[in-house]
Each structure stands twice: as structure tokens, then as C-alpha cells.
DOZAMI-87109 format. One line per 2 residues: number of its first residue (from 0); for each residue z, x negated, y of C-alpha. Coordinates in steps of 0.02 Angstrom, whole numbers, plus 50000, padded with zeros to 5 digits. Layout:
BEGIN
NUM> Z:X:Y | ...
This chain:
BEGIN
0> 45710:51014:48605 | 45862:50947:48516
2> 45871:50789:48622 | 45835:50888:48779
4> 45982:51005:48738 | 46096:50857:48705
6> 46046:50777:48870 | 46079:50941:48962
8> 46250:50958:48879 | 46296:50779:48921
10> 46236:50801:49100 | 46338:50961:49116
12> 46492:50877:49044 | 46474:50730:49164
14> 46453:50847:49313 | 46601:50953:49259
16> 46708:50798:49237 | 46654:50731:49406
18> 46693:50898:49486 | 46863:50905:49406
20> 46900:50727:49462 | 46844:50762:49640
22> 46948:50922:49645 | 47098:50825:49578
24> 47076:50691:49711 | 47058:50820:49850
26> 47197:50938:49799 | 47329:50822:49724
28> 47436:50688:49802 | 47559:50560:49736
30> 47693:50462:49827 | 47667:50279:49866
32> 47853:50250:49853 | 47999:50363:49803
34> 48177:50345:49743 | 48327:50453:49701
36> 48454:50460:49842 | 48627:50537:49856
38> 48769:50573:49973 | 48903:50441:49941
40> 49074:50498:50002 | 49209:50368:50040
42> 49388:50416:49995 | 49500:50331:50123
44> 49685:50288:50128 | 49774:50416:50240
46> 49912:50293:50285 | 49945:50108:50271
48> 50046:50042:50126 | 50035:49988:49945
50> 49894:50065:49843 | 49931:50152:49678
52> 49762:50170:49594 | 49704:50205:49417
54> 49584:50077:49345 | 49428:50179:49380
56> 49266:50098:49328 | 49100:50135:49415
58> 49016:50279:49324 | 49180:50367:49282
60> 49179:50557:49300 | 49324:50630:49400
62> 49362:50816:49403 | 49393:50910:49564
64> 49577:50913:49612 | 49623:50764:49504
66> 49746:50638:49574 | 49638:50489:49621
68> 49760:50372:49708 | 49918:50367:49813
70> 49982:50255:49951 | 50168:50214:49972
72> 50242:50143:50130 | 50420:50092:50087
74> 50440:50006:50256 | 50401:50162:50354
76> 50502:50168:50514 | 50409:50269:50644
78> 50546:50289:50775 | 50445:50415:50873
80> 50425:50535:50727 | 50605:50510:50668
82> 50666:50539:50846 | 50566:50699:50856
84> 50636:50756:50689 | 50815:50725:50746
86> 50782:50818:50910 | 50709:50968:50819
88> 50856:50974:50699 | 50980:50968:50844
90> 50883:51104:50933 | 50885:51213:50777
92> 51074:51191:50757 | 51105:51232:50941
94> 50995:51386:50936 | 51079:51444:50776
96> 51249:51430:50860 | 51186:51529:51010
98> 51111:51660:50893 | 51278:51677:50802
100> 51367:51699:50968 | 51239:51828:51025
102> 51265:51920:50860 | 51452:51930:50888
104> 51426:51996:51065 | 51302:52124:50999
106> 51428:52186:50871 | 51562:52203:51005
108> 51442:52294:51118 | 51398:52416:50978
110> 51583:52454:50951 | 51609:52484:51137
112> 51454:52595:51140 | 51522:52705:51002
114> 51682:52728:51103 | 51585:52773:51261
116> 51474:52889:51159 | 51627:52987:51100
118> 51697:52994:51276 | 51530:53058:51340
120> 51526:53195:51208 | 51702:53248:51262
122> 51645:53253:51444 | 51772:53119:51490
124> 51645:53000:51572 | 51495:53032:51681
126> 51314:53021:51626 | 51291:52869:51739
128> 51429:52771:51650 | 51355:52817:51480
130> 51180:52762:51533 | 51251:52598:51596
132> 51332:52568:51426 | 51167:52608:51338
134> 51081:52477:51447 | 51212:52346:51402
136> 51187:52380:51216 | 50996:52367:51230
138> 51011:52201:51325 | 51133:52134:51196
140> 51020:52180:51051 | 50868:52105:51138
142> 50959:51941:51170 | 51012:51931:50987
144> 50835:51967:50925 | 50760:51834:51041
146> 50885:51702:50983 | 50844:51739:50802
148> 50658:51719:50838 | 50691:51552:50924
150> 50791:51492:50774 | 50649:51537:50655
152> 50521:51445:50764 | 50631:51290:50778
154> 50664:51290:50589 | 50476:51303:50554
156> 50442:51160:50673 | 50577:51056:50588
158> 50495:51085:50419 | 50326:51031:50491
160> 50399:50869:50561 | 50489:50835:50396
162> 50325:50854:50301 | 50241:50735:50425
164> 50379:50608:50396 | 50357:50621:50208
166> 50169:50601:50226 | 50197:50440:50321
168> 50303:50376:50177 | 50189:50428:50033
170> 50017:50507:50030 | 49917:50570:49881
172> 49728:50589:49882 | 49645:50713:49764
174> 49462:50721:49713 | 49371:50842:49832
176> 49236:50887:49704 | 49174:50850:49529
178> 49094:50679:49549 | 49068:50504:49483
180> 49135:50339:49545 | 49003:50236:49633
182> 49107:50089:49694 | 49290:50035:49700
184> 49309:49918:49849 | 49501:49917:49842
186> 49614:49844:49707 | 49769:49925:49629
188> 49929:49861:49708 | 49842:49796:49863
190> 49902:49828:50040 | 49781:49945:50126
192> 49766:49997:50307 | 49754:50176:50365
194> 49577:50246:50343 | 49524:50099:50236
196> 49396:50148:50100 | 49472:50147:49926
198> 49338:50233:49821 | 49159:50286:49847
200> 49104:50436:49745 | 48941:50530:49717
202> 48930:50719:49726 | 48804:50770:49590
204> 48766:50927:49692 | 48704:50819:49837
206> 48567:50716:49753 | 48387:50719:49811
208> 48228:50616:49811 | 48158:50524:49963
210> 47970:50500:49945 | 47838:50421:50057
212> 47658:50482:50058 | 47505:50420:50150
214> 47469:50519:50308 | 47304:50578:50235
216> 47407:50695:50124 | 47507:50767:50270
218> 47414:50935:50268 | 47467:50963:50087
220> 47651:50924:50116 | 47745:51079:50171
222> 47925:51136:50145 | 47937:51244:49990
224> 47793:51162:49896 | 47832:51129:49713
226> 47816:50948:49657 | 47834:50850:49496
228> 47955:50704:49488 | 47921:50570:49360
230> 48024:50419:49315 | 47935:50256:49350
232> 47928:50220:49163 | 47847:50389:49135
234> 47974:50446:49006 | 48064:50580:49107
236> 47979:50715:49212 | 48062:50859:49303
238> 48031:50987:49440 | 48072:50979:49624
240> 48032:51065:49788 | 47995:50992:49960
242> 48141:51020:50079 | 48078:50932:50236
244> 47934:50826:50298 | 47946:50694:50435
246> 47824:50573:50513 | 47860:50414:50609
248> 47927:50315:50461 | 47976:50142:50518
250> 47963:50190:50702 | 48094:50326:50728
252> 48269:50319:50651 | 48339:50480:50578
254> 48457:50537:50440 | 48467:50417:50293
256> 48282:50373:50287 | 48248:50186:50298
258> 48169:50123:50458 | 48111:49952:50402
260> 47971:49969:50276 | 47873:49806:50264
262> 47723:49766:50374 | 47611:49910:50426
264> 47663:50012:50275 | 47778:50130:50368
266> 47663:50166:50514 | 47543:50264:50403
268> 47669:50355:50295 | 47755:50524:50296
270> 47934:50539:50233 | 47970:50687:50120
272> 48139:50746:50058 | 48134:50835:49889
274> 48271:50938:49810 | 48281:50933:49621
276> 48268:51105:49540 | 48269:51051:49358
278> 48421:50975:49277 | 48443:50793:49323
280> 48391:50693:49168 | 48509:50550:49212
282> 48693:50557:49166 | 48852:50500:49252
284> 48849:50330:49167 | 48679:50305:49250
286> 48749:50365:49417 | 48634:50517:49401
288> 48487:50400:49430 | 48534:50359:49609
290> 48428:50213:49668 | 48299:50235:49528
292> 48116:50226:49578 | 48014:50382:49539
294> 47843:50455:49575 | 47826:50621:49665
296> 47663:50713:49644 | 47588:50880:49694
298> 47511:50986:49558 | 47326:51028:49579
300> 47360:51212:49607 | 47479:51171:49750
């Protein structure tokens, strides 16, 4: 009876283990390939000129709003912009002179109106003459007001052109977000062209995982499903959630997913984008793990 009980217990344990294993195989899934990806933003030179750049090293944290670099163009001589600035300044001066003249005429007309108003009260002029004088005063005031508005518009336009001229001479680029330096393709003191990349930075808020699963797991991969992300060395594990699922890996180009996986590998894989919900275990000096290989797996209960 003792040996029979032992055999029954062992048989039950084996069957339970086999059932658990089969359930795990059926309900779980792990990526064949996965890596941490990120949105890398290039900071470009707004104008051509000499680059003034701090000695940023890859992996350096830069705060939002910080002065990253500036470009100075001491040889700036855009005749078109300077010509436009001179024209706007001359227009502003001319309109100001016309406005001053209209103001003087308006004051004279107001003095004449007061005289006519007194004459009208004393019944020395007709109503028609008084109405005519009222019309002249209204026209004079309207002309003065319009000239003042034109002067304000011309002055505002002159300030805009002046700012454009200054921007063509010297431009400063500030950090658009809290990020880390990924690459510095330009060198301090170098001559750069307009729109030439100077720095490439990573936004830690735009980091995700691109994972590739066999198509046999496609029915388990749905947006919103919780997944576990594990570093390839198995030391770090954190939580994520499926954001999108795409098929056609290696056959159809889209977003930032690679299209050239080797051999027939891609034709039987599904691409999954995973957002990281837990705190990223990698720091800025590790570029937040961008490029690191990881394993994405679905929990059994998912």
C-alpha cells in the first residue's frame, strides 16, 4: 500500500507538471527578437556660419530650455532682407510725417468747429453750414486715426524684419525637452550649413521596445496586453504593454520597423511595439538602454 501510494503521488505530480507545462506552452509566448528603440531628434543649425558648441559628450543629460549651441554668421550680407528693412523704415518715417500732418489739420479743424458751434448757438449760421462743419471734423479725425494705425503697422513690420536680420547674423538653439546626447556629428568652431545636423538627442519619454514574435502567437498579441520585458542577461525585468501589432515584417515597409530581417525569418514573424510602463532600468549614461537586446514575453494569465 505504501509503494502504491508513492507511485500514485508520483504519477499525479508528473501529470500535474505535464499539464502545467502544456498550459504554459499554449498560453505564453516569448519574442524571437526584441530591442529597445527610441525617437532620436536631430538639432539642426538654423543658419549657416561658425558653430559655437559646448563640448557635449554622448550620454550627457541636457535640461529643457538649456542653450545647446549657437551659430554666428559675421559675413552676413543678405541684400534682399537689408533692402526690405530699409524700405520698411522709410515707409514708417513717411507715414509718421503724414500722421503728424493729419494731426495738425485735425487740431485746426477742431478749433474751427468750436467757432462754428458758437455761431450756430447764436443763430448766426444755418443748420446746413453747421452740419457741413461737423462732417469736415469727422473726416479729419478719421484721416488722423487711419494714419496712426498705418504707422503702428509699419513699425511692427519694421521690428519683424529687424529680428529676421538679427536671426540671420546669430541664431541660438535651445534644448526642446529633457534629453540625453546620442551623437555629436558637428565639431565646435566648424563652419556649418543651414539645416545641417549638429546634435542628435534622445527623448526619454519616447522610448519603446520593438519585438518580433512567430506568427503562431498572433492570436495572443493584442493592443493593451500586459507583457514582461527582460534584459538579455536576465538581470533586469520590467513591465510593458502592447501598443500595436503588425504583420508583413520584411515584406512591407512602415514606421521605423526594419524591413530586412535575414532569410525567411521575417516572412513568418509579427512585429509588436511595446510601451514601457515601469521605470526604465537603464540610465542616461547607458542611453536609456536604446539598442539593447531584450526578451518580451506574455504572462500565462494573459
